[in-house]
N, CA, C and O atoms as a Maestro MAE file, in Angstrom:
{
 s_m_m2io_version
 :::
 2.0.0
}

f_m_ct {
 s_m_title
 :::
 protein
 m_atom[292] {
  # First column is atom index #
  i_m_mmod_type
  r_m_x_coord
  r_m_y_coord
  r_m_z_coord
  i_m_residue_number
  s_m_chain_name
  s_m_pdb_residue_name
  s_m_pdb_atom_name
  i_m_atomic_number
  :::
  1 25 64.885 -76.789 -7.893 1 A "MET " " N  " 7
  2 3 63.800 -76.629 -8.839 1 A "MET " " CA " 6
  3 2 63.332 -75.212 -8.654 1 A "MET " " C  " 6
  4 15 63.487 -74.693 -7.548 1 A "MET " " O  " 8
  5 25 62.825 -74.600 -9.544 2 A "VAL " " N  " 7
  6 3 62.229 -73.168 -9.582 2 A "VAL " " CA " 6
  7 2 60.871 -73.312 -10.027 2 A "VAL " " C  " 6
  8 15 60.551 -73.982 -11.009 2 A "VAL " " O  " 8
  9 25 60.080 -72.678 -9.294 3 A "ILE " " N  " 7
  10 3 58.428 -72.316 -9.705 3 A "ILE " " CA " 6
  11 2 58.205 -71.068 -9.494 3 A "ILE " " C  " 6
  12 15 58.763 -70.424 -8.606 3 A "ILE " " O  " 8
  13 25 57.193 -70.522 -10.461 4 A "ALA " " N  " 7
  14 3 57.036 -69.076 -10.377 4 A "ALA " " CA " 6
  15 2 55.565 -68.884 -10.899 4 A "ALA " " C  " 6
  16 15 54.814 -69.831 -11.132 4 A "ALA " " O  " 8
  17 25 55.238 -67.591 -11.055 5 A "GLY " " N  " 7
  18 3 53.922 -67.385 -11.376 5 A "GLY " " CA " 6
  19 2 52.871 -67.979 -10.845 5 A "GLY " " C  " 6
  20 15 52.919 -68.270 -9.650 5 A "GLY " " O  " 8
  21 25 51.692 -68.286 -11.624 6 A "GLY " " N  " 7
  22 3 50.510 -68.910 -10.840 6 A "GLY " " CA " 6
  23 2 50.753 -70.211 -10.339 6 A "GLY " " C  " 6
  24 15 50.130 -70.601 -9.351 6 A "GLY " " O  " 8
  25 25 51.689 -71.016 -10.977 7 A "VAL " " N  " 7
  26 3 52.098 -72.390 -10.446 7 A "VAL " " CA " 6
  27 2 52.508 -72.171 -8.925 7 A "VAL " " C  " 6
  28 15 52.086 -72.913 -8.037 7 A "VAL " " O  " 8
  29 25 53.312 -71.161 -8.701 8 A "ALA " " N  " 7
  30 3 53.953 -71.056 -7.448 8 A "ALA " " CA " 6
  31 2 52.882 -70.546 -6.449 8 A "ALA " " C  " 6
  32 15 53.075 -70.752 -5.251 8 A "ALA " " O  " 8
  33 25 51.910 -69.978 -6.804 9 A "ALA " " N  " 7
  34 3 50.852 -69.425 -5.976 9 A "ALA " " CA " 6
  35 2 50.041 -70.637 -5.446 9 A "ALA " " C  " 6
  36 15 49.400 -70.377 -4.428 9 A "ALA " " O  " 8
  37 25 49.949 -71.684 -5.833 10 A "ASN " " N  " 7
  38 3 49.181 -72.933 -5.424 10 A "ASN " " CA " 6
  39 2 49.905 -73.638 -4.263 10 A "ASN " " C  " 6
  40 15 50.823 -74.431 -4.473 10 A "ASN " " O  " 8
  41 25 49.532 -73.374 -3.225 11 A "LYS " " N  " 7
  42 3 49.984 -73.840 -1.910 11 A "LYS " " CA " 6
  43 2 50.040 -75.370 -1.848 11 A "LYS " " C  " 6
  44 15 51.018 -75.922 -1.345 11 A "LYS " " O  " 8
  45 25 49.048 -76.039 -2.331 12 A "ALA " " N  " 7
  46 3 49.162 -77.597 -2.275 12 A "ALA " " CA " 6
  47 2 50.198 -78.008 -3.431 12 A "ALA " " C  " 6
  48 15 50.790 -79.076 -3.272 12 A "ALA " " O  " 8
  49 25 50.431 -77.348 -4.431 13 A "LEU " " N  " 7
  50 3 51.622 -77.801 -5.346 13 A "LEU " " CA " 6
  51 2 52.916 -77.530 -4.743 13 A "LEU " " C  " 6
  52 15 53.884 -78.268 -4.926 13 A "LEU " " O  " 8
  53 25 52.951 -76.276 -3.886 14 A "ARG " " N  " 7
  54 3 54.111 -75.978 -3.304 14 A "ARG " " CA " 6
  55 2 54.622 -77.190 -2.426 14 A "ARG " " C  " 6
  56 15 55.755 -77.652 -2.563 14 A "ARG " " O  " 8
  57 25 53.590 -77.728 -1.401 15 A "VAL " " N  " 7
  58 3 53.899 -78.622 -0.429 15 A "VAL " " CA " 6
  59 2 54.373 -80.072 -1.126 15 A "VAL " " C  " 6
  60 15 55.282 -80.734 -0.624 15 A "VAL " " O  " 8
  61 25 53.736 -80.452 -2.211 16 A "ARG " " N  " 7
  62 3 53.962 -81.604 -2.940 16 A "ARG " " CA " 6
  63 2 55.504 -81.321 -3.673 16 A "ARG " " C  " 6
  64 15 56.392 -82.171 -3.613 16 A "ARG " " O  " 8
  65 25 55.636 -80.348 -4.187 17 A "LEU " " N  " 7
  66 3 56.949 -80.183 -4.922 17 A "LEU " " CA " 6
  67 2 58.063 -80.239 -3.816 17 A "LEU " " C  " 6
  68 15 59.066 -80.946 -3.910 17 A "LEU " " O  " 8
  69 25 57.767 -79.393 -2.730 18 A "GLN " " N  " 7
  70 3 58.832 -79.482 -1.564 18 A "GLN " " CA " 6
  71 2 59.130 -80.898 -1.157 18 A "GLN " " C  " 6
  72 15 60.303 -81.211 -0.955 18 A "GLN " " O  " 8
  73 25 58.191 -81.755 -1.024 19 A "SER " " N  " 7
  74 3 58.448 -83.146 -0.761 19 A "SER " " CA " 6
  75 2 59.088 -83.848 -1.736 19 A "SER " " C  " 6
  76 15 59.959 -84.649 -1.396 19 A "SER " " O  " 8
  77 25 58.788 -83.682 -3.013 20 A "VAL " " N  " 7
  78 3 59.298 -84.248 -3.959 20 A "VAL " " CA " 6
  79 2 61.012 -83.940 -4.220 20 A "VAL " " C  " 6
  80 15 61.808 -84.856 -4.425 20 A "VAL " " O  " 8
  81 25 61.349 -82.683 -4.178 21 A "VAL " " N  " 7
  82 3 62.518 -82.212 -4.287 21 A "VAL " " CA " 6
  83 2 63.404 -82.468 -2.999 21 A "VAL " " C  " 6
  84 15 64.631 -82.567 -3.034 21 A "VAL " " O  " 8
  85 25 62.681 -82.555 -1.942 22 A "ALA " " N  " 7
  86 3 63.527 -82.994 -0.622 22 A "ALA " " CA " 6
  87 2 63.981 -84.463 -0.753 22 A "ALA " " C  " 6
  88 15 65.118 -84.802 -0.425 22 A "ALA " " O  " 8
  89 25 63.034 -85.358 -1.259 23 A "GLU " " N  " 7
  90 3 63.479 -86.758 -1.602 23 A "GLU " " CA " 6
  91 2 64.522 -86.967 -2.516 23 A "GLU " " C  " 6
  92 15 65.134 -88.029 -2.626 23 A "GLU " " O  " 8
  93 25 64.721 -85.951 -3.172 24 A "ARG " " N  " 7
  94 3 65.980 -86.205 -4.375 24 A "ARG " " CA " 6
  95 2 67.090 -85.205 -4.093 24 A "ARG " " C  " 6
  96 15 67.940 -84.861 -4.915 24 A "ARG " " O  " 8
  97 25 66.975 -84.726 -2.690 25 A "GLY " " N  " 7
  98 3 68.216 -83.728 -2.352 25 A "GLY " " CA " 6
  99 2 68.323 -82.574 -2.978 25 A "GLY " " C  " 6
  100 15 69.431 -82.040 -3.028 25 A "GLY " " O  " 8
  101 25 67.368 -82.055 -3.485 26 A "LEU " " N  " 7
  102 3 67.119 -80.867 -4.147 26 A "LEU " " CA " 6
  103 2 66.609 -79.726 -3.417 26 A "LEU " " C  " 6
  104 15 66.129 -79.992 -2.315 26 A "LEU " " O  " 8
  105 25 66.603 -78.455 -3.802 27 A "THR " " N  " 7
  106 3 65.926 -77.434 -3.132 27 A "THR " " CA " 6
  107 2 64.916 -76.776 -3.973 27 A "THR " " C  " 6
  108 15 65.201 -76.527 -5.144 27 A "THR " " O  " 8
  109 25 63.686 -76.450 -3.461 28 A "LEU " " N  " 7
  110 3 62.721 -75.722 -4.233 28 A "LEU " " CA " 6
  111 2 62.855 -74.347 -3.957 28 A "LEU " " C  " 6
  112 15 62.987 -73.939 -2.803 28 A "LEU " " O  " 8
  113 25 62.826 -73.539 -5.031 29 A "VAL " " N  " 7
  114 3 63.012 -72.053 -4.981 29 A "VAL " " CA " 6
  115 2 61.685 -71.475 -5.461 29 A "VAL " " C  " 6
  116 15 61.234 -71.858 -6.540 29 A "VAL " " O  " 8
  117 25 61.058 -70.614 -4.755 30 A "ALA " " N  " 7
  118 3 59.780 -70.108 -5.210 30 A "ALA " " CA " 6
  119 2 59.745 -68.678 -4.699 30 A "ALA " " C  " 6
  120 15 60.347 -68.472 -3.645 30 A "ALA " " O  " 8
  121 25 59.110 -67.628 -5.305 31 A "PRO " " N  " 7
  122 3 58.935 -66.309 -4.594 31 A "PRO " " CA " 6
  123 2 57.940 -66.507 -3.389 31 A "PRO " " C  " 6
  124 15 57.276 -67.523 -3.187 31 A "PRO " " O  " 8
  125 25 57.948 -65.464 -2.692 32 A "PRO " " N  " 7
  126 3 56.899 -65.309 -1.710 32 A "PRO " " CA " 6
  127 2 55.522 -65.344 -2.328 32 A "PRO " " C  " 6
  128 15 55.436 -64.854 -3.454 32 A "PRO " " O  " 8
  129 25 54.341 -65.882 -1.734 33 A "LEU " " N  " 7
  130 3 53.247 -66.092 -2.230 33 A "LEU " " CA " 6
  131 2 52.652 -64.770 -2.535 33 A "LEU " " C  " 6
  132 15 51.863 -64.739 -3.479 33 A "LEU " " O  " 8
  133 25 52.920 -63.580 -1.838 34 A "LYS " " N  " 7
  134 3 52.424 -62.463 -2.284 34 A "LYS " " CA " 6
  135 2 52.861 -61.736 -3.605 34 A "LYS " " C  " 6
  136 15 52.298 -60.742 -4.063 34 A "LYS " " O  " 8
  137 25 53.898 -62.346 -4.128 35 A "LEU " " N  " 7
  138 3 54.377 -62.102 -5.602 35 A "LEU " " CA " 6
  139 2 53.943 -62.741 -6.638 35 A "LEU " " C  " 6
  140 15 54.247 -62.442 -7.792 35 A "LEU " " O  " 8
  141 25 53.060 -63.842 -6.252 36 A "CYS " " N  " 7
  142 3 52.860 -64.679 -7.267 36 A "CYS " " CA " 6
  143 2 51.538 -64.515 -8.234 36 A "CYS " " C  " 6
  144 15 51.288 -65.319 -9.132 36 A "CYS " " O  " 8
  145 25 50.808 -63.483 -7.961 37 A "THR " " N  " 7
  146 3 49.700 -63.403 -8.487 37 A "THR " " CA " 6
  147 2 49.836 -62.407 -9.532 37 A "THR " " C  " 6
  148 15 49.040 -62.568 -10.457 37 A "THR " " O  " 8
  149 25 50.700 -61.330 -9.649 38 A "ASP " " N  " 7
  150 3 50.929 -60.473 -10.404 38 A "ASP " " CA " 6
  151 2 52.108 -60.557 -11.336 38 A "ASP " " C  " 6
  152 15 53.228 -60.623 -10.830 38 A "ASP " " O  " 8
  153 25 51.969 -60.560 -12.693 39 A "ASN " " N  " 7
  154 3 53.160 -60.754 -13.600 39 A "ASN " " CA " 6
  155 2 53.986 -59.791 -13.237 39 A "ASN " " C  " 6
  156 15 55.163 -60.127 -13.104 39 A "ASN " " O  " 8
  157 25 53.631 -58.389 -12.984 40 A "GLY " " N  " 7
  158 3 54.542 -57.185 -12.789 40 A "GLY " " CA " 6
  159 2 55.401 -57.544 -11.708 40 A "GLY " " C  " 6
  160 15 56.619 -57.400 -11.821 40 A "GLY " " O  " 8
  161 25 54.841 -58.031 -10.596 41 A "ALA " " N  " 7
  162 3 55.589 -58.315 -9.435 41 A "ALA " " CA " 6
  163 2 56.631 -59.299 -9.497 41 A "ALA " " C  " 6
  164 15 57.751 -59.222 -8.992 41 A "ALA " " O  " 8
  165 25 56.010 -60.472 -10.345 42 A "MET " " N  " 7
  166 3 57.123 -61.288 -10.749 42 A "MET " " CA " 6
  167 2 58.199 -61.021 -11.346 42 A "MET " " C  " 6
  168 15 59.250 -61.571 -11.014 42 A "MET " " O  " 8
  169 25 58.122 -60.003 -12.475 43 A "ILE " " N  " 7
  170 3 59.390 -59.491 -13.145 43 A "ILE " " CA " 6
  171 2 59.940 -58.654 -12.439 43 A "ILE " " C  " 6
  172 15 61.112 -58.444 -12.754 43 A "ILE " " O  " 8
  173 25 59.483 -57.977 -11.439 44 A "ALA " " N  " 7
  174 3 60.236 -57.044 -10.491 44 A "ALA " " CA " 6
  175 2 61.026 -57.901 -9.578 44 A "ALA " " C  " 6
  176 15 62.135 -57.556 -9.171 44 A "ALA " " O  " 8
  177 25 60.412 -59.106 -9.231 45 A "TRP " " N  " 7
  178 3 61.270 -59.908 -8.333 45 A "TRP " " CA " 6
  179 2 62.394 -60.555 -9.160 45 A "TRP " " C  " 6
  180 15 63.460 -60.799 -8.596 45 A "TRP " " O  " 8
  181 25 62.228 -60.845 -10.444 46 A "ALA " " N  " 7
  182 3 63.306 -61.589 -11.039 46 A "ALA " " CA " 6
  183 2 64.351 -60.516 -11.299 46 A "ALA " " C  " 6
  184 15 65.527 -60.879 -11.277 46 A "ALA " " O  " 8
  185 25 64.084 -59.295 -11.534 47 A "GLY " " N  " 7
  186 3 65.003 -58.227 -11.673 47 A "GLY " " CA " 6
  187 2 65.723 -57.976 -10.525 47 A "GLY " " C  " 6
  188 15 66.933 -57.759 -10.589 47 A "GLY " " O  " 8
  189 25 65.060 -57.981 -9.379 48 A "LEU " " N  " 7
  190 3 65.719 -57.898 -8.064 48 A "LEU " " CA " 6
  191 2 66.743 -58.776 -7.646 48 A "LEU " " C  " 6
  192 15 67.742 -58.422 -7.019 48 A "LEU " " O  " 8
  193 25 66.437 -60.111 -8.060 49 A "GLU " " N  " 7
  194 3 67.423 -61.250 -7.986 49 A "GLU " " CA " 6
  195 2 68.659 -61.101 -8.974 49 A "GLU " " C  " 6
  196 15 69.776 -61.493 -8.636 49 A "GLU " " O  " 8
  197 25 68.441 -60.589 -10.057 50 A "ARG " " N  " 7
  198 3 69.517 -60.175 -11.090 50 A "ARG " " CA " 6
  199 2 70.308 -59.112 -10.367 50 A "ARG " " C  " 6
  200 15 71.525 -59.247 -10.245 50 A "ARG " " O  " 8
  201 25 69.729 -58.151 -9.924 51 A "LEU " " N  " 7
  202 3 70.410 -57.064 -9.327 51 A "LEU " " CA " 6
  203 2 71.313 -57.382 -8.086 51 A "LEU " " C  " 6
  204 15 72.469 -56.993 -7.924 51 A "LEU " " O  " 8
  205 25 70.685 -58.042 -7.372 52 A "ARG " " N  " 7
  206 3 71.397 -58.778 -6.218 52 A "ARG " " CA " 6
  207 2 72.564 -59.547 -6.538 52 A "ARG " " C  " 6
  208 15 73.459 -59.646 -5.699 52 A "ARG " " O  " 8
  209 25 72.663 -60.159 -7.771 53 A "ARG " " N  " 7
  210 3 73.944 -60.926 -8.297 53 A "ARG " " CA " 6
  211 2 74.843 -59.857 -9.023 53 A "ARG " " C  " 6
  212 15 75.805 -60.196 -9.711 53 A "ARG " " O  " 8
  213 25 74.547 -58.807 -8.866 54 A "GLY " " N  " 7
  214 3 75.461 -57.657 -9.587 54 A "GLY " " CA " 6
  215 2 75.048 -57.576 -11.106 54 A "GLY " " C  " 6
  216 15 75.846 -56.903 -11.759 54 A "GLY " " O  " 8
  217 25 74.175 -58.007 -11.705 55 A "GLU " " N  " 7
  218 3 73.765 -57.865 -12.997 55 A "GLU " " CA " 6
  219 2 72.746 -56.765 -13.428 55 A "GLU " " C  " 6
  220 15 71.632 -56.676 -12.911 55 A "GLU " " O  " 8
  221 25 73.183 -55.963 -14.372 56 A "SER " " N  " 7
  222 3 72.202 -54.951 -14.903 56 A "SER " " CA " 6
  223 2 72.262 -54.943 -16.209 56 A "SER " " C  " 6
  224 15 73.004 -55.688 -16.849 56 A "SER " " O  " 8
  225 25 71.339 -53.940 -16.806 57 A "HIS " " N  " 7
  226 3 71.364 -53.897 -18.347 57 A "HIS " " CA " 6
  227 2 70.693 -52.202 -18.441 57 A "HIS " " C  " 6
  228 15 70.015 -51.627 -17.590 57 A "HIS " " O  " 8
  229 25 71.074 -51.786 -19.535 58 A "GLY " " N  " 7
  230 3 70.656 -50.424 -19.901 58 A "GLY " " CA " 6
  231 2 69.036 -50.529 -20.170 58 A "GLY " " C  " 6
  232 15 68.465 -51.612 -20.044 58 A "GLY " " O  " 8
  233 25 68.390 -49.429 -20.518 59 A "LEU " " N  " 7
  234 3 67.090 -49.464 -21.114 59 A "LEU " " CA " 6
  235 2 66.925 -49.865 -22.483 59 A "LEU " " C  " 6
  236 15 65.826 -50.133 -22.969 59 A "LEU " " O  " 8
  237 25 68.022 -49.907 -23.113 60 A "ASP " " N  " 7
  238 3 68.110 -50.275 -24.322 60 A "ASP " " CA " 6
  239 2 67.931 -51.807 -24.962 60 A "ASP " " C  " 6
  240 15 68.099 -52.092 -26.148 60 A "ASP " " O  " 8
  241 25 67.531 -52.771 -23.840 61 A "SER " " N  " 7
  242 3 67.525 -54.145 -24.204 61 A "SER " " CA " 6
  243 2 66.392 -54.327 -25.200 61 A "SER " " C  " 6
  244 15 65.412 -53.583 -25.165 61 A "SER " " O  " 8
  245 25 66.509 -55.281 -26.063 62 A "PRO " " N  " 7
  246 3 65.439 -55.650 -27.008 62 A "PRO " " CA " 6
  247 2 64.060 -55.979 -26.294 62 A "PRO " " C  " 6
  248 15 64.158 -56.409 -25.145 62 A "PRO " " O  " 8
  249 25 62.873 -55.843 -26.792 63 A "CYS " " N  " 7
  250 3 61.617 -56.135 -26.430 63 A "CYS " " CA " 6
  251 2 61.374 -57.537 -27.286 63 A "CYS " " C  " 6
  252 15 61.319 -57.502 -28.516 63 A "CYS " " O  " 8
  253 25 61.239 -58.710 -26.579 64 A "ARG " " N  " 7
  254 3 60.957 -59.887 -27.219 64 A "ARG " " CA " 6
  255 2 59.815 -60.748 -26.498 64 A "ARG " " C  " 6
  256 15 60.064 -61.369 -25.465 64 A "ARG " " O  " 8
  257 25 58.768 -60.751 -26.993 65 A "PRO " " N  " 7
  258 3 57.694 -61.516 -26.628 65 A "PRO " " CA " 6
  259 2 57.920 -63.118 -26.702 65 A "PRO " " C  " 6
  260 15 58.343 -63.640 -27.733 65 A "PRO " " O  " 8
  261 25 57.646 -63.778 -25.674 66 A "ARG " " N  " 7
  262 3 58.089 -65.248 -25.492 66 A "ARG " " CA " 6
  263 2 59.498 -65.411 -25.614 66 A "ARG " " C  " 6
  264 15 60.034 -66.119 -26.467 66 A "ARG " " O  " 8
  265 25 60.169 -64.649 -24.627 67 A "TRP " " N  " 7
  266 3 61.809 -64.769 -24.681 67 A "TRP " " CA " 6
  267 2 62.172 -66.180 -24.236 67 A "TRP " " C  " 6
  268 15 61.689 -66.687 -23.223 67 A "TRP " " O  " 8
  269 25 63.061 -66.805 -25.052 68 A "PRO " " N  " 7
  270 3 63.331 -68.184 -24.729 68 A "PRO " " CA " 6
  271 2 64.234 -68.203 -23.456 68 A "PRO " " C  " 6
  272 15 64.954 -67.270 -23.101 68 A "PRO " " O  " 8
  273 25 64.071 -69.552 -22.740 69 A "LEU " " N  " 7
  274 3 64.731 -69.534 -21.624 69 A "LEU " " CA " 6
  275 2 66.263 -70.008 -21.746 69 A "LEU " " C  " 6
  276 15 67.054 -70.001 -20.803 69 A "LEU " " O  " 8
  277 25 66.556 -70.423 -23.066 70 A "ASP " " N  " 7
  278 3 67.813 -70.729 -23.477 70 A "ASP " " CA " 6
  279 2 68.571 -69.749 -24.055 70 A "ASP " " C  " 6
  280 15 68.359 -69.399 -25.216 70 A "ASP " " O  " 8
  281 25 69.591 -69.176 -23.254 71 A "GLU " " N  " 7
  282 3 70.332 -67.823 -23.548 71 A "GLU " " CA " 6
  283 2 71.052 -67.958 -24.865 71 A "GLU " " C  " 6
  284 15 71.589 -66.947 -25.319 71 A "GLU " " O  " 8
  285 25 71.136 -69.305 -25.653 72 A "ALA " " N  " 7
  286 3 71.932 -69.457 -26.840 72 A "ALA " " CA " 6
  287 2 70.876 -69.207 -27.966 72 A "ALA " " C  " 6
  288 15 71.246 -68.983 -29.118 72 A "ALA " " O  " 8
  289 25 69.390 -69.254 -27.574 73 A "ALA " " N  " 7
  290 3 68.541 -69.175 -28.783 73 A "ALA " " CA " 6
  291 2 68.240 -67.913 -29.281 73 A "ALA " " C  " 6
  292 15 67.536 -67.798 -30.285 73 A "ALA " " O  " 8
  :::
 }
 m_bond[291] {
  # First column is bond index #
  i_m_from
  i_m_to
  i_m_order
  :::
  1 1 2 1
  2 2 3 1
  3 3 4 2
  4 3 5 1
  5 5 6 1
  6 6 7 1
  7 7 8 2
  8 7 9 1
  9 9 10 1
  10 10 11 1
  11 11 12 2
  12 11 13 1
  13 13 14 1
  14 14 15 1
  15 15 16 2
  16 15 17 1
  17 17 18 1
  18 18 19 1
  19 19 20 2
  20 19 21 1
  21 21 22 1
  22 22 23 1
  23 23 24 2
  24 23 25 1
  25 25 26 1
  26 26 27 1
  27 27 28 2
  28 27 29 1
  29 29 30 1
  30 30 31 1
  31 31 32 2
  32 31 33 1
  33 33 34 1
  34 34 35 1
  35 35 36 2
  36 35 37 1
  37 37 38 1
  38 38 39 1
  39 39 40 2
  40 39 41 1
  41 41 42 1
  42 42 43 1
  43 43 44 2
  44 43 45 1
  45 45 46 1
  46 46 47 1
  47 47 48 2
  48 47 49 1
  49 49 50 1
  50 50 51 1
  51 51 52 2
  52 51 53 1
  53 53 54 1
  54 54 55 1
  55 55 56 2
  56 55 57 1
  57 57 58 1
  58 58 59 1
  59 59 60 2
  60 59 61 1
  61 61 62 1
  62 62 63 1
  63 63 64 2
  64 63 65 1
  65 65 66 1
  66 66 67 1
  67 67 68 2
  68 67 69 1
  69 69 70 1
  70 70 71 1
  71 71 72 2
  72 71 73 1
  73 73 74 1
  74 74 75 1
  75 75 76 2
  76 75 77 1
  77 77 78 1
  78 78 79 1
  79 79 80 2
  80 79 81 1
  81 81 82 1
  82 82 83 1
  83 83 84 2
  84 83 85 1
  85 85 86 1
  86 86 87 1
  87 87 88 2
  88 87 89 1
  89 89 90 1
  90 90 91 1
  91 91 92 2
  92 91 93 1
  93 93 94 1
  94 94 95 1
  95 95 96 2
  96 95 97 1
  97 97 98 1
  98 98 99 1
  99 99 100 2
  100 99 101 1
  101 101 102 1
  102 102 103 1
  103 103 104 2
  104 103 105 1
  105 105 106 1
  106 106 107 1
  107 107 108 2
  108 107 109 1
  109 109 110 1
  110 110 111 1
  111 111 112 2
  112 111 113 1
  113 113 114 1
  114 114 115 1
  115 115 116 2
  116 115 117 1
  117 117 118 1
  118 118 119 1
  119 119 120 2
  120 119 121 1
  121 121 122 1
  122 122 123 1
  123 123 124 2
  124 123 125 1
  125 125 126 1
  126 126 127 1
  127 127 128 2
  128 127 129 1
  129 129 130 1
  130 130 131 1
  131 131 132 2
  132 131 133 1
  133 133 134 1
  134 134 135 1
  135 135 136 2
  136 135 137 1
  137 137 138 1
  138 138 139 1
  139 139 140 2
  140 139 141 1
  141 141 142 1
  142 142 143 1
  143 143 144 2
  144 143 145 1
  145 145 146 1
  146 146 147 1
  147 147 148 2
  148 147 149 1
  149 149 150 1
  150 150 151 1
  151 151 152 2
  152 151 153 1
  153 153 154 1
  154 154 155 1
  155 155 156 2
  156 155 157 1
  157 157 158 1
  158 158 159 1
  159 159 160 2
  160 159 161 1
  161 161 162 1
  162 162 163 1
  163 163 164 2
  164 163 165 1
  165 165 166 1
  166 166 167 1
  167 167 168 2
  168 167 169 1
  169 169 170 1
  170 170 171 1
  171 171 172 2
  172 171 173 1
  173 173 174 1
  174 174 175 1
  175 175 176 2
  176 175 177 1
  177 177 178 1
  178 178 179 1
  179 179 180 2
  180 179 181 1
  181 181 182 1
  182 182 183 1
  183 183 184 2
  184 183 185 1
  185 185 186 1
  186 186 187 1
  187 187 188 2
  188 187 189 1
  189 189 190 1
  190 190 191 1
  191 191 192 2
  192 191 193 1
  193 193 194 1
  194 194 195 1
  195 195 196 2
  196 195 197 1
  197 197 198 1
  198 198 199 1
  199 199 200 2
  200 199 201 1
  201 201 202 1
  202 202 203 1
  203 203 204 2
  204 203 205 1
  205 205 206 1
  206 206 207 1
  207 207 208 2
  208 207 209 1
  209 209 210 1
  210 210 211 1
  211 211 212 2
  212 211 213 1
  213 213 214 1
  214 214 215 1
  215 215 216 2
  216 215 217 1
  217 217 218 1
  218 218 219 1
  219 219 220 2
  220 219 221 1
  221 221 222 1
  222 222 223 1
  223 223 224 2
  224 223 225 1
  225 225 226 1
  226 226 227 1
  227 227 228 2
  228 227 229 1
  229 229 230 1
  230 230 231 1
  231 231 232 2
  232 231 233 1
  233 233 234 1
  234 234 235 1
  235 235 236 2
  236 235 237 1
  237 237 238 1
  238 238 239 1
  239 239 240 2
  240 239 241 1
  241 241 242 1
  242 242 243 1
  243 243 244 2
  244 243 245 1
  245 245 246 1
  246 246 247 1
  247 247 248 2
  248 247 249 1
  249 249 250 1
  250 250 251 1
  251 251 252 2
  252 251 253 1
  253 253 254 1
  254 254 255 1
  255 255 256 2
  256 255 257 1
  257 257 258 1
  258 258 259 1
  259 259 260 2
  260 259 261 1
  261 261 262 1
  262 262 263 1
  263 263 264 2
  264 263 265 1
  265 265 266 1
  266 266 267 1
  267 267 268 2
  268 267 269 1
  269 269 270 1
  270 270 271 1
  271 271 272 2
  272 271 273 1
  273 273 274 1
  274 274 275 1
  275 275 276 2
  276 275 277 1
  277 277 278 1
  278 278 279 1
  279 279 280 2
  280 279 281 1
  281 281 282 1
  282 282 283 1
  283 283 284 2
  284 283 285 1
  285 285 286 1
  286 286 287 1
  287 287 288 2
  288 287 289 1
  289 289 290 1
  290 290 291 1
  291 291 292 2
  :::
 }
}
């Protein structure tokens, strides 16, 4: 399970979600707390994770507000 943004900054929620995913044999993935309060930091972290996987894109990518999570959309 992945949490991010303001939700990931909630320490009590993190603890509870960690318990829930552990009961189901899953893993909770969340950025460090210091990156959870600023959207710019979250975007940079997501970019870093993509770069670590060898993914990159030019600066000509389209700008789309409310970009869907489904890549086929």
